[in-house]
C-alpha positions in Angstrom: -0.1 -0.1 0.0 2.8 2.4 0.8 4.1 2.3 -2.8 1.0 3.7 -3.9 1.0 6.7 -1.6 3.1 9.6 -2.8 5.8 10.8 -0.1 5.6 14.4 -0.7 8.2 17.1 -0.8 6.4 18.5 2.4 7.6 16.3 4.3 11.0 17.8 3.9 9.6 21.2 4.8 7.9 20.2 8.0 7.6 23.3 10.3 7.8 25.8 7.5 3.8 25.9 7.4 2.9 23.9 4.3 0.3 21.3 4.0 0.5 17.8 2.5 -1.6 17.6 -0.5 -3.4 15.1 -2.1 -2.2 11.9 -4.1 -2.8 13.5 -7.7 -0.9 17.0 -6.7 2.9 16.9 -7.8 3.5 20.4 -6.2 3.7 21.3 -2.9 0.6 23.8 -1.7 0.1 25.6 1.3 -3.3 25.9 3.3 -4.6 28.2 1.1 -4.4 25.6 -2.0 -1.6 27.8 -3.6 1.4 26.2 -4.9 4.4 27.2 -2.6 7.3 28.8 -4.8 11.0 29.6 -4.3 12.3 33.4 -4.5 12.6 32.9 -8.2 9.2 31.7 -9.0 10.2 28.0 -9.0 7.2 25.8 -8.0 8.3 23.5 -5.4 7.7 19.4 -6.7 7.2 16.6 -4.9 9.5 13.4 -5.7 7.1 11.8 -8.0 7.0 14.9 -10.2 7.1 14.2 -14.1 5.9 16.0 -17.3 2.7 13.5 -17.5 1.6 14.1 -13.9 2.3 17.9 -14.3 -0.1 17.8 -17.3 -2.5 16.3 -14.8 -2.1 18.7 -11.8 -4.2 22.1 -12.1 -1.0 23.8 -11.2 1.2 22.4 -14.1 0.4 25.3 -16.4 1.0 27.6 -13.8 4.6 25.9 -12.7 6.1 24.2 -15.9 4.2 25.5 -19.2 7.5 25.4 -21.2 7.7 21.3 -20.5 3.8 20.6 -21.3 2.1 19.8 -24.6 1.0 23.1 -26.0 -2.7 22.2 -26.1 -2.6 21.4 -22.6 -1.9 24.8 -21.7 -3.5 26.6 -24.8 -6.8 25.0 -25.5 -8.2 26.5 -28.8 -9.6 29.7 -28.8 -13.5 30.3 -29.1 -13.0 33.7 -30.8 -9.6 35.6 -32.3 -7.7 37.0 -29.9 -6.9 40.6 -29.1 -3.1 41.5 -30.2 -0.6 40.6 -27.8 1.1 43.0 -25.8 4.8 43.3 -26.4 6.3 40.2 -24.4 8.2 41.3 -21.1 11.9 40.4 -20.9 12.1 36.7 -19.4 14.3 36.0 -16.4 16.4 33.2 -16.0 14.4 30.1 -15.4 15.6 28.1 -12.6 17.0 24.4 -13.7 17.2 21.1 -11.9 19.9 18.4 -12.3 19.2 15.4 -10.5 22.4 13.2 -9.5 21.9 9.6 -7.9 25.0 8.4 -6.0 25.3 4.5 -5.3 25.4 4.6 -1.4 28.3 2.2 -1.4 30.0 5.1 -3.0 29.4 7.1 -0.3 29.4 4.9 2.7 30.4 1.3 3.6 27.9 -1.5 3.8 25.3 -0.7 6.5 27.1 2.6 7.6 26.3 6.0 7.5 29.9 7.7 7.9 31.1 9.4 4.7 34.0 7.7 2.9 36.8 9.7 1.7 35.5 8.3 -2.0 32.1 9.4 -1.0 33.3 13.1 0.2 35.0 13.2 -3.0 31.8 12.8 -4.9 30.1 15.6 -2.8 33.0 17.6 -3.3 31.9 17.6 -7.1 28.6 18.4 -6.1 29.7 21.4 -4.5 31.4 22.6 -7.5 28.7 22.3 -9.4 26.5 24.4 -6.8 29.0 27.1 -6.8 29.1 27.4 -10.2 25.1 28.7 -10.4 22.8 30.6 -8.2 21.6 27.8 -5.9 18.2 27.7 -4.9 18.0 24.1 -3.1 19.8 20.9 -2.8 17.3 18.1 -2.0 19.1 14.7 -0.7 16.9 11.5 -0.3 18.4 8.6 1.0 17.5 5.1 0.1 18.2 1.6 1.1 17.7 -2.3 0.0 15.1 -4.5 1.5 17.4 -6.3 3.8 16.5 -5.8 7.5 13.6 -4.2 9.1 11.4 -1.2 7.7 12.4 0.7 10.9 16.0 0.1 10.4 16.2 0.8 7.0 14.0 4.2 7.4 16.3 5.0 9.9 19.5 4.3 8.1 18.2 6.3 5.0 17.5 9.3 7.3 20.9 9.2 8.7 22.6 9.0 5.3 20.8 11.9 3.9 21.7 13.5 7.2 25.5 13.0 6.9 25.3 14.3 3.1 23.7 17.9 4.3 26.3 17.9 7.2 29.2 17.4 4.5 27.7 20.0 2.0 27.1 22.6 4.8 30.7 22.0 6.0 31.8 23.0 2.4 29.8 26.4 2.5 26.5 25.3 1.5 23.6 27.2 3.1 22.2 24.9 5.6 18.5 26.0 4.9 19.1 25.2 1.3 19.6 21.6 1.8 16.4 19.7 2.8 16.8 15.7 3.4 14.7 12.9 3.5 15.0 9.3 4.2 12.8 6.8 1.9 14.2 3.7 3.5 13.4 0.4 1.3 10.1 1.9 -0.1 11.4 2.9 -3.5 13.4 0.1 -4.9 14.9 0.2 -8.5 15.6 -3.7 -8.9 12.1 -4.7 -9.1 11.8 -8.4 -8.4 15.1 -9.5 -10.2 16.7 -10.2 -6.9 15.2 -13.3 -5.4 15.5 -14.9 -2.1 15.8 -13.1 1.6 18.8 -14.7 2.9 21.9 -12.3 3.1 24.3 -13.9 0.7 27.0 -11.7 -1.2 24.9 -12.4 -4.5 21.8 -11.0 -3.1 23.8 -8.1 -1.7 25.3 -7.4 -5.0 22.5 -7.7 -6.9 20.2 -5.1 -4.4 23.1 -2.6 -5.1 21.2 -0.2 -6.9 18.3 0.2 -4.4 21.0 1.4 -1.9 21.4 5.0 -3.4 21.3 8.7 -2.7 19.3 11.1 -4.9 20.6 14.3 -4.9 18.9 17.1 -6.7 20.4 20.3 -7.5 18.3 23.4 -8.3 19.4 27.0 -9.2 19.8 29.5 -12.2 22.9 29.8 -14.3 
């Protein structure tokens, strides 16, 4: 049942005043049913945002018109439209780059302490963030299915927190880094890894599930 429920970005911003949204919404909204936006007008998306889902969301045209089919946001006019006014100069549109890093590259198996190789990966990310006007970094930790649900949830949260701690130590503002742990809820291996005995073969097969999704959003 958990796989049918969207885990929303509101969970990352608990305490800021935004509320959870219904399952069909893919943008974060506040208590007035208004889409929450960053300082440069970027709508906050949840982790399940896709162009198709945005097209079905009533805020899709407001937030991501450029990414949606023209007919979705510009239905055929019933009467000739008035001559358009001269378009205003468009400002830079915030863009995001999502990076998925194997958790094993950041941490030893079953640990939440960054390895030297993991720090090097994050140093590359800090360099990319320094090259843009940074809006936000989202870090989401995941685990494989080995172990209990509660243990894996805590491990994923600890790993995401370790990523944030390192980024902040490297000069990223703490209020621009949001973390979340998904535990074992969002595997990418599907049903190809058989069995539940913790063998080396099974651990290796489940490796893609042990990951940290890091999304950097900003403007050039």
